[in-house]
C-alpha positions in Angstrom: 13.8 -114.9 -50.9 12.4 -111.4 -50.7 11.6 -111.3 -54.5 9.8 -114.7 -54.2 7.7 -113.4 -51.3 6.8 -110.3 -53.2 5.7 -112.3 -56.3 3.8 -114.8 -54.3 2.2 -112.0 -52.2 0.8 -110.4 -55.3 -0.5 -113.7 -56.5 -2.3 -114.3 -53.2 -3.6 -110.8 -53.1 -5.1 -111.3 -56.5 -6.7 -114.6 -55.5 -8.1 -112.9 -52.4 -9.6 -110.1 -54.4 -11.2 -112.6 -56.8 -12.8 -114.4 -53.8 -14.2 -111.0 -52.7 -16.1 -110.9 -56.0 -13.9 -109.2 -58.6 -14.8 -111.0 -61.8 -11.2 -111.6 -63.0 -9.0 -114.6 -62.4 -6.8 -114.2 -59.3 -3.6 -114.7 -61.3 -4.6 -111.9 -63.7 -5.5 -109.6 -60.8 -2.2 -110.4 -59.1 -0.3 -109.7 -62.3 -2.1 -106.4 -62.8 -1.4 -105.3 -59.2 2.2 -106.4 -59.6 2.6 -104.5 -62.9 1.0 -101.4 -61.3 3.4 -101.6 -58.3 6.4 -101.9 -60.6 5.2 -98.9 -62.7 4.6 -96.7 -59.7 7.8 -97.6 -58.0 6.2 -99.3 -55.1 8.2 -102.4 -55.9 11.7 -102.0 -57.3 12.7 -104.2 -60.2 15.9 -105.0 -58.4 13.9 -106.7 -55.6 12.3 -109.3 -57.9 14.7 -109.5 -60.9 16.7 -112.5 -59.7 13.6 -114.4 -58.7 11.9 -113.7 -61.9 14.9 -114.8 -63.9 15.1 -118.0 -61.9 11.4 -118.7 -62.5 11.7 -118.1 -66.2 14.7 -120.4 -66.5 12.8 -123.2 -64.8 9.3 -122.5 -66.3 9.1 -125.9 -68.0 9.0 -127.6 -64.6 5.9 -125.6 -63.7 4.0 -127.2 -66.6 4.5 -130.8 -65.3 1.4 -130.8 -63.2 -0.6 -129.5 -66.2 0.7 -132.2 -68.4 -0.1 -134.9 -65.8 -3.7 -133.6 -65.6 -4.0 -133.7 -69.4 -2.9 -137.3 -69.5 -5.7 -138.1 -67.0 -8.2 -136.4 -69.3 -7.2 -138.3 -72.5 -10.7 -139.7 -73.1 -12.3 -136.2 -73.0 -9.6 -134.8 -75.2 -10.2 -137.5 -77.8 -13.9 -136.8 -77.7 -13.6 -133.0 -78.0 -10.2 -132.9 -79.7 -11.4 -131.4 -83.0 -13.4 -128.6 -81.2 -10.5 -127.8 -79.0 -8.0 -127.7 -81.9 -10.4 -125.5 -83.9 -10.8 -123.1 -81.0 -7.0 -123.0 -80.4 -6.4 -122.2 -84.1 -9.1 -119.5 -84.2 -7.9 -117.9 -81.0 -4.2 -118.0 -82.2 -5.2 -116.3 -85.5 -7.3 -113.7 -83.7 -4.4 -112.8 -81.4 -1.9 -112.7 -84.3 -4.2 -110.5 -86.5 -5.1 -108.2 -83.6 -1.4 -107.8 -82.6 -0.3 -107.2 -86.1 -3.1 -104.8 -86.8 -2.5 -102.9 -83.6 1.3 -102.7 -84.4 0.5 -101.5 -87.9 -1.9 -98.9 -86.6 0.5 -97.6 -83.9 3.6 -97.6 -86.2 1.9 -96.2 -89.3 3.7 -92.8 -89.1 7.1 -94.2 -87.9 9.8 -94.2 -90.6 12.2 -97.0 -91.0 15.1 -94.8 -89.8 13.2 -94.1 -86.6 12.7 -97.8 -86.0 16.4 -98.6 -86.4 17.2 -95.7 -84.0 14.8 -97.2 -81.5 16.5 -100.6 -81.8 19.9 -99.1 -81.1 18.8 -97.5 -77.8 
């Protein structure tokens, strides 16, 4: 229960900061604060590990409300479906190319032997 309270607390903190005027979504702010707390040691991984594993195992259940909302918007989706699909494909390609380019840039001086040594660690 402690891990769940910590995760929800950071989510609520992010939402509160968003309402105070920070121009990022509350979920993103909460995630950034949570990652910072983990990196600085303010929150120990052991405190949230079991809760995070549970939430990841049951993540599909969290998408049910989204899918129910999409079924109610079927008329809008039919009308704007081509534009939505095009934006999804373009954004997917942008993310893939950016990630691949960044990995290529960051790993340009790493030899294959060094990569296999990193995998074994």
